[in-house]
Phi, psi and omega in degrees: 000133182286132177290142180296143184297343182268358181298121183283143173285170176303148184303323183286002178254012184289351176248025186229165162265116187244122180244127183230119172050043187285128175230132179238135180218144172250107187067232180268000183264116174280123183254345178204135188215143168073032181275129177222133179197145170243113185242120185261163176306141179083006178256142172246120183247123175271131176255112185236155180160174182288164174302135182080006182276350176115010181298306180295324179300320180296316178299317182291329176292320176297322181286342179091019182243012173242149185284093176283122181255348177201154179088181184220155172230118179243140174237119179053040174086003180231155177306129185300327180298338178266004183241029186302326183293343181259009179236122177255141188230130174248108183285171171295145183300330181294343182271357186259139175273097188282348179277355181298133187283070176231153180268171176304315179298318179302313183295313181296325180294336177302334178294341180274345186303319178297342182257000180246157177288151183304128178070003177283135178290145179301138180266184181299320180297318179299315180296323180292318179299314181297317178301316182295321181286325174295323176295323182298328180254014176059047181233012181300321183293349181253016187306323182266006184275138175295137190301328181287348181276354184271162171287168180301318179294320178294319176300317179297320179298321180296319180289330172295317178298320178301315180296317180294325180296338179289340182053047182276169178269340182232133179241119178254120182242119182256105180049054185289344183269358185290126170062036182238165182278169183297320180298317180294322177301315181296320179296316181295318178298321178294321178297316180300315180295321178296319178296320177300312182294335178278000179080021177271164173261129179236129172244124185242105175275125184204149171266355184270103184291329179292315176301318180297318182290331179283321191265338196251151173272324183228159173238141170244108184265123184229143170207077186068353172208166175277115178284316179196158174213135177163185180302153183307317184298333183266333188255334184271071183232154180303317182295316182294317181289326176297320177293322180294315185267355178072025181184177184289158175242162181256131180278132181245344179138184183290154180280182183297156172071012178080002178296149181274063176246138179281139166271127187230160174221144169290145180304129182110340175286163175296147186253004184238112181216151163266156189253351179272154179307310189287346181253012179278060191239247191300329181282348181294323180270000000 
């Protein structure tokens, strides 16, 4: 039975993203089941699992654009679907129509729409925010360029700038590291760390276990159901990842900061990575 959308979360969760017994289904097919998580400000949560395992579905359920058939998602004590303006979303690049005749500035300015009145032209403050966010991802010089003329990494940076321009409390990133250059990877990692330090909530859906182990505080492991959720030390283990991916993983070495955590990969992933934030670059691809 679906819990009513008005059911309040516990009082001590009013500063959290709270997910309870979340189930998503398309028609009669359940694609994600049993997700539970309490995510507090300043936390970065990696959502990992195989392709088709429900990573993107979980982000879309939080955003309110996937068919939730059971459970609830609350943000800061209110149904998350009613808090869309406080959630910024970066979709997978494959979901974007890059031939659409808009410029880099146009796309980044879309991030200001949740903060402006309907049909109101962007003001000076909006333009300044957008300029600052494009500068943060090193894309100011391309402001007048049509979005389809950019490289994959540059396109991703523009969508990151659009999300940052929203000045939201929650940042949802869907496979942001796919098919991008080393410079863009470094910029995205820096943005994630900046958001963490600013007390924002970041959810990073990724198939890249090394990126997840470098950037994230917690992991949510999914494969059509939630296999596990918790701090990196508890979830980033060979046994847990083998259950998540349905097969063995390859051990690559200790995690960041000297912690005794294994760096692992599902068989078939690239095997050569550096493990520090600043070196997650040329060897990543």
